[in-house]
C-alpha positions in Angstrom: 35.5 -109.1 -77.6 35.7 -105.3 -77.4 33.0 -104.9 -80.0 30.8 -107.5 -78.4 31.2 -105.6 -75.1 30.3 -102.3 -76.8 27.2 -103.9 -78.4 26.1 -105.4 -75.0 26.4 -101.9 -73.4 24.7 -100.2 -76.2 21.9 -102.7 -75.9 21.6 -101.9 -72.2 21.6 -98.2 -72.8 18.9 -98.6 -75.4 16.9 -100.8 -73.0 17.2 -98.3 -70.3 16.2 -95.6 -72.6 13.1 -97.4 -73.6 12.3 -98.0 -69.9 12.8 -94.3 -69.1 10.5 -93.3 -72.0 7.9 -95.8 -70.8 8.2 -94.4 -67.2 8.1 -90.8 -68.4 4.8 -91.4 -70.1 3.3 -92.6 -66.8 4.3 -89.5 -65.0 2.2 -86.3 -64.9 3.2 -83.0 -63.4 1.0 -80.2 -62.1 1.8 -76.8 -60.5 -0.6 -76.7 -57.6 0.3 -73.1 -56.8 -0.6 -72.0 -60.4 -3.7 -73.9 -60.3 -4.9 -72.2 -57.1 -3.8 -68.6 -58.2 -5.0 -68.8 -61.8 -8.2 -70.8 -61.6 -11.4 -68.8 -61.2 -12.3 -70.2 -57.8 -8.7 -69.6 -56.7 -8.9 -65.9 -57.7 -12.3 -65.8 -56.0 -11.0 -67.0 -52.8 -7.9 -64.7 -52.9 -10.2 -61.7 -53.4 -12.5 -62.6 -50.5 -9.4 -63.3 -48.3 -8.0 -59.9 -49.2 -11.3 -58.3 -48.2 -11.3 -60.2 -44.9 -7.7 -59.3 -44.3 -8.5 -55.6 -44.8 -11.3 -56.0 -42.2 -9.0 -57.5 -39.8 -6.3 -54.9 -40.3 -9.0 -52.1 -39.7 -9.9 -53.8 -36.5 -6.3 -54.1 -35.3 -5.6 -50.5 -36.2 -8.7 -49.5 -34.2 -7.5 -51.6 -31.2 -4.0 -50.0 -31.5 -5.2 -46.4 -31.6 -5.7 -46.0 -27.8 -2.4 -47.6 -27.1 -0.6 -45.3 -29.5 -2.3 -42.2 -27.9 -1.4 -43.4 -24.3 2.1 -44.1 -25.5 2.5 -40.6 -26.9 0.9 -39.0 -23.8 3.4 -41.0 -21.6 6.3 -40.0 -23.8 5.3 -36.3 -23.4 4.9 -36.6 -19.7 8.2 -38.5 -19.0 10.5 -36.9 -21.6 11.8 -34.3 -19.1 12.0 -36.8 -16.2 14.9 -39.1 -15.3 14.4 -42.8 -15.0 14.8 -42.4 -11.2 12.0 -39.6 -11.1 9.7 -41.9 -13.2 10.1 -44.8 -10.8 9.2 -42.6 -7.9 5.9 -41.8 -9.5 3.5 -44.7 -8.8 0.9 -43.2 -11.1 3.4 -43.2 -14.1 4.7 -46.6 -13.4 1.1 -48.0 -13.2 0.3 -46.4 -16.6 3.5 -47.7 -18.1 2.7 -51.3 -16.8 -0.8 -51.0 -18.0 0.4 -49.9 -21.5 2.8 -52.9 -21.7 0.0 -55.2 -20.8 -2.3 -53.8 -23.3 0.4 -54.0 -26.0 0.8 -57.7 -25.1 -3.0 -58.2 -25.4 -2.9 -56.4 -28.8 -0.1 -58.8 -29.9 -2.1 -61.8 -28.9 -5.2 -60.4 -30.6 -3.0 -59.9 -33.8 -1.9 -63.5 -33.7 -5.4 -64.7 -33.1 -6.7 -62.8 -36.2 -3.9 -64.3 -38.3 -5.0 -67.7 -37.1 -8.6 -66.8 -38.1 -7.4 -65.7 -41.6 -5.5 -69.0 -42.1 -8.5 -71.1 -40.8 -10.8 -69.1 -43.2 -8.6 -69.9 -46.2 -8.4 -73.6 -45.2 -12.2 -73.8 -44.8 -12.8 -72.1 -48.1 -10.3 -74.5 -49.9 -12.0 -77.7 -48.8 -14.6 -78.0 -51.6 -11.9 -76.8 -54.2 -9.5 -79.5 -53.0 -12.2 -82.1 -53.2 -13.1 -81.0 -56.8 -9.4 -80.8 -57.7 -8.8 -84.3 -56.4 -11.6 -85.6 -58.7 -10.1 -83.8 -61.7 -6.6 -85.1 -61.0 -8.0 -88.7 -60.7 -9.7 -88.3 -64.0 -6.5 -87.1 -65.8 -4.5 -89.8 -64.2 -6.9 -92.4 -65.5 -7.3 -90.9 -68.8 -3.6 -90.6 -69.5 -2.8 -93.9 -67.9 -0.4 -92.3 -65.5 0.9 -94.0 -62.4 2.6 -91.0 -60.7 1.4 -87.4 -60.3 3.9 -84.8 -59.0 3.8 -81.2 -58.1 6.2 -79.1 -60.1 7.7 -77.7 -56.8 9.2 -81.2 -56.2 10.6 -81.8 -59.6 13.9 -80.6 -61.0 12.9 -81.0 -64.6 9.8 -82.0 -66.4 9.0 -81.7 -70.1 6.0 -79.6 -71.1 4.4 -82.7 -72.5 3.8 -84.2 -69.0 2.7 -80.9 -67.3 -1.1 -81.0 -67.2 -1.6 -77.8 -65.1 -3.5 -75.9 -67.9 -5.8 -78.8 -68.4 -6.5 -79.0 -64.7 -7.2 -75.3 -64.4 -9.6 -75.5 -67.5 -11.5 -78.5 -65.9 -11.6 -76.9 -62.5 -13.0 -73.7 -64.0 -15.8 -75.7 -65.6 -16.8 -77.3 -62.3 -16.3 -74.7 -59.6 -16.0 -70.9 -60.1 -16.8 -69.7 -56.6 -17.0 -71.1 -53.1 -18.2 -69.6 -49.7 -15.5 -67.7 -48.0 -16.8 -67.1 -44.6 -14.6 -65.6 -41.9 -13.8 -68.1 -39.2 -13.8 -66.5 -35.8 -11.8 -67.9 -33.0 -13.2 -67.8 -29.5 -12.6 -64.4 -27.9 -11.3 -64.1 -24.4 -7.6 -64.8 -24.9 -6.2 -61.8 -26.7 -9.3 -59.7 -26.9 -8.7 -56.2 -25.7 -11.5 -53.9 -24.6 
């Protein structure tokens, strides 16, 4: 009976192994981050976003310069004064309050520009993601896969099921560049003049 039981369990293990192999063949894995950073279009978008990010940084630095100058001027004027003496000078208190308001406006502007950069990237990626979807569908069909996973959600995957390189190759054949146009949020909230 013991040998029959062992044979029975061995048969189950073999059957489970065969099922696992069959299931593994119907699973494909990609690394979406690698696709977006190593494909020609992904590199194009990254370069354009870098340029736009530099523009935004220059704008923010220009907006911050007067605040820095006013802050330094106030520091020089108030360094020899006590807190009580500063509070007795309405002109200094008004300048301090105005500086604080301007600093808050600059922070709102910085957040707004960051949102613009995110929206710009999202807009630029739309045609890429559509093309990528088509490429992925073709690969799933060609390889008779029933599951496609991103490598970031997989603990282990054999190299044989990773189709990232193939996806990059096909994506490069179909799309190398895409318009990367800066999205501008409505001014008004956060715009400092």
